[in-house]
N, C-alpha and C positions, 0 to 999 in steps of 0.2 A: 589244446592248451595254449593260453596266451603267453606272450613274451614276458609279461610281468610275473606270471606264475612261475615260469621257468627260471627267472632271475631269483625269485624268492626261494625256490627249492635249492638253487645253487648256494645261496647264503646260509641255508640251514645245514647243508652238508659241509661247508667250510666256514666255521665261525671265525670272526675277526681275531686279530692278535690280542686285543684287550680281553675278549671273552675267554680265550685260551689261558691267558695269564691268571684271570680271576678263578677259573676252574682249577688250575694247578695249585694256587694258594689255598683254595678251599679244601683241598685234600691234605694239606700239610698241617702239622700241629706245632711247628716251631716258631710261629709268628711272634709270640711274646718274648721268646728268648732272643730273637733277632732285634726286636725293638729295645730290649733291655741292654743288649750288647752295644748297640749304637749309642744309646743314652749314656751308659757308663763310660764308654770310650771317649765321648765328647767331654764328659765331666773330668776324666783323668787328664786329657790333653790340656784343659783349661786350668785345672787346680793342681794336679800332681803328675806332671809329664814324665817323671822318673820311672813311672810304671812301665813305660814303653822303651826305656833305655836300660833298665836293670832287668834284662831278659831272663837271666838265670834265676833271679828271685821270683819273678812272676810265673815263669814256666814251672819252677819247683813247687810253688803253691798250687798251680793248676794240676800238677801230677798227683799230689796227695788228695786234693778235693775231687778231682776227676775220677780217680780210681774207685773211691768209695761210692761215688754217685753212679757210675756206669754199672758197677756190680749190683747196687741196689735196684737199678732199673729192671734187671732180669726178674726180680721178685715182684715189683709193683706191676709189671706188665700182666701178671697173672692175678692181680687183685689182692695181693698179700702185702704185708709190711714186715720189715726187718729192722727193729730198733736196736739190735745187739751189735751193729757194725762198729759203733764207737768203741765198745769194750773189746770187741775182737781185735781192733787195731791196737789197743793198749796191751792186751795180754799177749798177743803174738810178738810184739816188740820185746816185751820182758822175757818171754821164753827164748827168743832167739839170742838175746844178749847174755842169757845165763849159760850158754855153751861156749867152751873155749874155741871150738871149731865153728867158724862162721857158716860154712857150707852145711854142716849138720844142723846148726841152729835154724837156718833158713828152711831146710826140709821139714824139720819138726814143726816149725811155726805154720808153714803152709798146710801140712797135714792136720794140724789142730784147727785151722780155719775150715777145712773141709768137714772135719768131724763135728764142729759146732753147727755148721750149716745143716748137716744131716740130722743132728739132734733137734734143731729148730723145726725142720720139716716133719720129723717123727711126731712131735707134740701137736703139730698143726693137722696133718693128714691122717694120722693113726689114732692118736688120743682124742683129737677133735677140739683142741683148744684154739680159740681165736688167735690169729698170728700176732695181733697187737699185744695181747696178754702174754703169750708164750715168749716172744722175743723181748718184752719188757722185763720179764723175770730173768731171762738169760743176760740181759744188760747188767742188772745188779749183781748176779752171780759171778759173771766174768770180771766185773770191776773189783769185787772183793777178792777174787782169785789172783788178780794182778797184784794187789797190795800184799797178799800173803806170800806169793812167790818172791816178790822184790823186797820183802820185809819193810814195806812202806817207804822205801828209798829208791831213787833212780839207780838203775843198773848200768854200770859202765862196761862197754864192750871190751873183751880181753884183747881183741885184735883190731886196734884202731887204724892200722895201716891199710887194711882192706877197705874200711869205711872212707878213708881219705882218698884212696884211689877211685872208689865208687863215685865220689863227688866231683871228680875232674871231668871237664867237658870232653866228649868223644869227637865232636866236630862243631865248630862255631860255639854256640851257647847251649847245645844239646848235651845234657848229662845223661848217664845211664838211667836215672829215675824217670826223666822225661821221655826217653825212648821207650822204656817199659810201659809207661802210661799209654803212649800212642799205639804201641803194638797191642796192648790189652783192649783199647778202644776199637781198633780195627777187627780184632778177633771176635769180640762180642757183637759188633755191628754185622759182620758176616754171618755169625751164628744165628742171630734173630731174624735176618732177612733172607739168607740163602740156604740155611740148613733146615730140613724139615722139622727136627726136634725144636729148634729155636722158634720157627714160625708158629708152631703149635702153642707157644706161650700166649700169643694173641687170642687164640681160640679159647684157651682155658680162662683167660681173663675176661673175654667178651661174654661167654655164656658157658658156664662149667657143665651144666647138664647136657647141653647140645654137644659139647666136646666129648663127653662120655658116650653119648649115643652114636657119635661118629667114630668111635673106636679109639679115641686118643687116651693113652694111659695117664690120666690126670695126676694121680699120686706120684708117679715117677717124674712127671714134668715139674711138679712142685718141689720134689726133692732136688732135682737138677738146679732149679732156680735158686734155692736157698744155699746149696753148696757152692754155686758160682759166687753168690754174694759173700759168703764166709771166706772163700778162697781169696777173692780180690781184696776184701778188707784186711785179711792177714798180710797180703802183699803190701798194702799201704802202710801197715804197721812196721813191716820190715824196712821199707824204704825210709820211713820217718826216723827209725832208729839208726840206720846207716848214715842218714843226713846229719844227725846230732851226735853220733858215736855214743849215745846214751839212751837207754829205754826208760821212759817216764810212765809209771803206772797210772798217771792222770791224763796221759795223752789221748787225743781224740775227743776231748770234751765238747768241741764245737763241730765235730765231723758229722754228727747226726743231723743237726739243724741245717747245715750248709748242703749236705748231700740231698736231703729231701727238697730243699729249696731249689737246687739245681735241676732235679728231676721234674718238679712241678712247673717251674718256670719254663722248662724245655718242652712242655706240652704233654707230659705223662698224666693219664687219668688215674686217680687214686684207686678207683674200682677196677682197673685193669682193662686190657683189650685195646688201648689206644696209646700212641706215643712212639718215640724213636730214640735210639741211643745217640744219634746225631744231635737231636734236640737237647738231650742231657749234656752233651759236650758243650753246646752253645751256652746253656745255663751255667755250667761249671766255669767256663771262661769268663762270663759276665761277673760272677761272684768272686772269682779269683782276682780280677782287675779291681773290683770294688774293695775287697779286703786289703790288698796290697796298697792301693791308693790311700785308704783310711789309715793304715799302719804308718806309711810314710808321712802322712799329715798329722800324726800324733794322736789319733782317735783311740780311746781306751777300748779294750776288748768287750766290756759290757755294753758300751754304746754301739760297737760294731754288731753285736748280737741283736740289739734292738732294731737296727736298720735292716739286717738280713731277715729278721722276723717280719718286719713291715713289708719287705719285698715278697716274702712267701705269702703273706696275707693278701696282698694286692693280686698276686698271681692266681690264688684260689678264687678270689671274688670276681675276677675278670674272666673266669672260665665257666660259661653257662652249664656245660655238661657236668663239670665237677659239682657245681652248686646243686643241680637237679639230683645228682646221685646222693649227695650228702643229705639233702632234704628228704629224699625217699627213704634212706636208711633211718633217719631220725623218726620219721612217721611210723615206719614198721616197728621200730623199737618201742615207741610210745604205745602203739596199738597192742603189742605183746604184753607190756606191763599192765595196760588197762584190762586186757583179757584175763591176765593172771590174778 
């Protein structure tokens, strides 16, 4: 063996630093979220730097948006959708505020979130309804329920003192709602990366038939995912109510769009099997900074929704895997209609 050949073999065994960096980034899915976070941060520094000084406002927004987004991630990882999270947020806040006892109201609201998640999963895995249709119906049902319970009026909490204490910083600018968000993020991150049940979400989303053949209880995993989403969305509704000391039946109207945008920007594949909770966190942080910056700058809510919609559109268009999956689904649907 020549010296040149020996040197070549050594290079193959030990790739250079640039090669290792490229390989690492190729395995990650959070690239767009990192780029958006950098771009939004630069924009905020140049246009509305108060975003980075009003920590309590920015972190508070991240807590609400981040909670619904990371809960939704558990469902999307399995290739399902949960459109009901916005209405779960609203109805859970109304239910909690309707009780004189804050603690009892919180327990009932969280239990309601679990129940709604289980009902969503029942329609999807037992009845066989597409998750888009099932949760869309639940979205409208719960929105109407919130209006009926509240008599179409905001519900003022009976115990405002608890809400005021809840809003006070624990240390620095970290309030209880921000701490709850980060603890929830850590818990779900550990669940989907370190716990066998959570890791199986990727298998269910990647190839459901193969997951069944491997002995994974797919139905139970889908139930678990929807119940996590419902529980976390209910928690977001409770936090939003405690923040305002009032439960609004129209709350969460923007939660659905921003949560999906955060997940998609963070690298979650809509058909499941790919993505990370950390990516969703980066996407939620980007959108929270963007929303707070636009609010400080006096941008109307409708215009904010347009901009977030554009961000979501760009995120989908720039993801080749998502586009291939969408085109494949469209083709299969067209072929089914033609055959019918």
